N, C-alpha and C positions, 0 to 999 in steps of 0.2 A: 473552497475558503471565502468566507465571507466578513467584510470590514464592517461594523455598525457602531456608527458615533463613538464612543472611547476603546472598545474593543475588538476580536473577532473571535470568529468561529471556525472551525474545520470539520467538515461533515463527510464520510465515505456512506455510497450505496455498496451493499454487498449481497451477494446474492445467496446468502444462506442466516440464518438467525445467530447460532453458534459462532459464525465469524461476529457479528457486530457484539453480541456477548463480551468474547475475547478481548477484541478493541476497544471496550468501555470499560474493561480491566485494567486494561494498560492505562487509559488518558485518568483515571483513577490514583491509580499509581504513581503520577506523576504530580498530584495535587488540584488537576481541575475535574469539574462536574463534567461526568458522562452522561448524555439521553439517549437511549435504542427507543427505536418508533421504526416507522413503514414510509414510505414515499407516498406520497399524496397529488400526485400528477400524472396524466395518461389512465390507461384501465392499467397498466401493471402496477403490483405492489411488490416493492422491496424491501428487505431488512435497510434501516439505514442506524448509524451511529455517529452521533457529533456532541461535540463541546457544548457548553454554552458558550454566550460571549461573554467574552475575559479581556482585560486588558494585558496580559501575559502573554498572549497569543499575536497580539499588533507587530511584535519583530518577526516572527515567524512570517504571518501571512503579507511583510512587507518582502521577505527576500524570496517568497517563493511567487511571486504575483508581479506583473509588469502592466498598471493598470486592472482589468478585469481577466488578464491573459493568464494562464497559469506559467511559470517559469522555472530554471531548476538554477541553484546557485551557483555559480561560478565557482569550482573545487570541490563540491559537495561531495562527503566522502559519508556514503550508507555504514553508521556502526550496525551490532548486533538488536539494538533496537528499535531501528529504523527497517531493518530487513526482516525481522520477527512480525512487524506491524507491517509489511510489505504482503508476506507470504500468507498471515493472517485475513488481511484484505481479500488479496487477488493470487493466491498461490495454487496451483493445479498441477498433479501430475500427467506426463505425456512419456508414456511406454517407461522408458529408463532413462527421460528423460524430465525436466522438470520449470516452468512457466510462471512467470510474472506477469500479471496482467497490469496492460498499461490504459491511461485515458484516452479511448477512442477520438475524445473532443478536445484534447492537448496534444497532438502531434508533432508540434515544437520541443515537446519534452524528451519525447521515444527516444532520440540520439543521445542527449545528454545522459539519461536513466542509465542507457546500456555503458556510455563513458564512464559513469561513477563508480558500476558496477565493474568493470576492467581494474580501474584505480584499486579495489580492493581485494583485488585477485581471484574473481569472479566474471570469466570473460564470459557474454552470453552474444547470441544472434536473435538480432532483429529480427519477427517474425509477423506477419497479418496486416501490415500496415497500410495495406488498402479495404483494409475488412474492418466489421464490427469489433472484432477480438485481436487487437494486437498484443504481442506480450514479449519478452525475453526469454529466449529458450535456454535454461541450461543443463551442458549435457557433461560425461565425462565424471568419472570416480573421484578426483582429487576436487575440481568444481563444487560436486555436490556436495563433496566431506565439506568442503569450506562454506560452504552455507548454512549446512545441518548447525557447524560448529559454533555459528553464529546465532540460530535462533532458537537454539535448545528443544527441548522435547514439546511435542503438541497439548494442548489443551487437553482437558480431559474426557471432552467430546469425542464421540465415535465416529461420526461425518470427519471431524479435527483429524484422528489418526488414519482415515483413510487417502487423504488428500496433501499427507506434508509428507515433504521430500525423503527419498530414500536413497541409501547409495548400494 
């Protein structure tokens, strides 16, 4: 999240182009302009989706940041769109469980995000907090079913079908 002048921008770095395209579609559905590209720093070149700088994003930026630090708004509840965006951005299967990736650079958000999922009936386990790939692990038919009820069908891309949660 970047605040610039009278507007703000949301950016998400993902691991596959289909994820960036699916998130761009969700952004466009909200009436915001989406940009798909690649990261330009370091030796790695990852797909990236971001909004254009827009004043409509400022309230979101204020809720989700404290200074330059990411935070989770108190009592935030992830709805169907938020859960779908999370799965599109950083979801992956793990045997009969499912992982929702977390930002390794924002460890103070991990526990509040786990608590938010619990409040909507999807109790996760926080894993990998000391590594490069922290995540919330969702296990059990009821919890996975609840996640699926919220996120709907995967996008039409074959790679999306491979990583979509299953019960």
